[in-house]
N, C-alpha and C positions, 0 to 999 in steps of 0.2 A: 859285167854287172856284179855287184857285191852280194853279200848275203843279207843285206838290209831288206830286200824284197820278201825274203822267206821268214824273217824273224817276226814274231808277234809284236805289236806295238807295246811300248812300255807305258805303264801308268803309275801314278804316285803310290807310295806305300799307304796302307790304311790309316796310319796316324796322321798323315798329311791331309788325306781326304776329310777325316773327321775334324781336323783343325780348320779346314776350309769351310765346312758346314757351320762351325761356330762363328767364324768371321762373317759369313753371310747373314746369320741371325743377328749378330751385333750391328752390322751395317743397316739391316732392316729396322731394328729398334731405334738406332740413332737418327737415321735419315728418313724414316717413314716410307721407305721404298724408293726414294728418289735416286739412291746410289746403285740400285739394281738394274740389270739390263732390261730392255724392252724389246718387243718384237720388231720395232722399227729401226733398230741399230744394225750394224753390219754383220753381226753374228747370225741373224736370222731366227733367233729364239729369244725367249725372255725368261725371267725368274718371277715366280709367284710365291706367295705365302699360302700354304695349304693347311687348314685346320681340320683335323679328324677327331673322332671320338675313340679313345683308347679301348682296344678290344678287351683288355683285362680290367683296367681301372675305371673305365667309363668317363674319364676326365678328358678335357680338350687337350689335344697335342698338336703343336704347330711345327712346320718344317718349311724351309725355302727350297724349292725344286725348280728345275727348268721345264719349260713348256713351249709348245707350238700352238698356233691357232689353226683350227680346221673348221671354218665357218663359225658358228656360235660355240662350238666345242673347244675345249683345251685338251691338249694331248701331252702326256708325260711318260717317261720311261721309268719303270719300277726296277731300277738297278740299285745295287748296294755298294756303290763305289767300285763296281766291277768285282766285288768279292762274291763268294757263294751266298746263297740265300736271298731272300727278298727283304727290302727295307721295311721297317716297322710301320711307316705310313701306309704302305700297300696292304700289309696284314690287317691294319686297323680298318682300312676301307673295305676289305673283304668281309669283315664282321659287321661294319656299319657303313654302307655305301654313301650315305648322305654326309656332305662336308661343306666347308666354306672356303672360297678362294679370295685372295686379294691381290690385285695387280697394281703395284706402285701405290699411288695415293688415291686410287679409285675406291669406291665403297665396296665393302665385302659383299660377295654374292654367293648364294647357295648353289651347290652342284650335286649331282649324283654320279658316282664313279662306276665304271664297268670296264672289264678287259676287252680289248678288241680281239677279233679272231678272223682267220681266213684271209680273204682278199683285202678286207679293211685293214687288218694288221699289217699285211705286206705293204699296202699303199702308205700307211702312216710310218712304218719303219723306214721306207725309202725316203720319205720327207725328212726324217731325222738324219739319214745317211747323207742327204744332200747338204745338210748343215755341217756334219762331221763325218767325212768319208772313212775314218778309222773305226766307226762303230761296229761294223761287221767283224773286224779282226778282234776287237775287244770282246764282243759277244761270244766268239769262238772259245775264249778262255774260260767260259762258265759251263757248268754241266747242265744247266737248265736254260730254257729259252727266256729271254728278258721280256716280261709283260709290257705291252704298250697299253697304257691306261687312257680311256676317254672320260673326261669330266664334262658331263652334259649339264647345261644350266637348268635350274628348276625355276618354274614360275613362282611368284610370291605366294600363290594359293596352293601350290603342290604340297 
């Protein structure tokens, strides 16, 4: 056996990750979500548009992130391209947990965000690992645990 098994997996440099995010946003704007992945494809996860309230500005902030479905809930990983620190969208949700998600061409729907913990986090993390077995190795490269975020649907009257 070679040393490949002991090396941490490589991930793209930050500039490449940020460029990818810009491409995702552009594809969303141009195609209204039809170019983004859905949970029904072979990847096992989808991409959604998440709109939060900026923690400092109070303005709407949108980002395209990956998600899994867990019953009625949507589950996302608050990773920052595997860099240190948390992504701005998660910091915004910590300050203002109510947000709006849009999956493809579906109508936007309100959600409330919360971090998972304990057994729930372990279960949801393993669901993500089933989609990408490299996640554990990527996560070991960070000094903090990657938050697993649950986006619970809000009823229209909530």
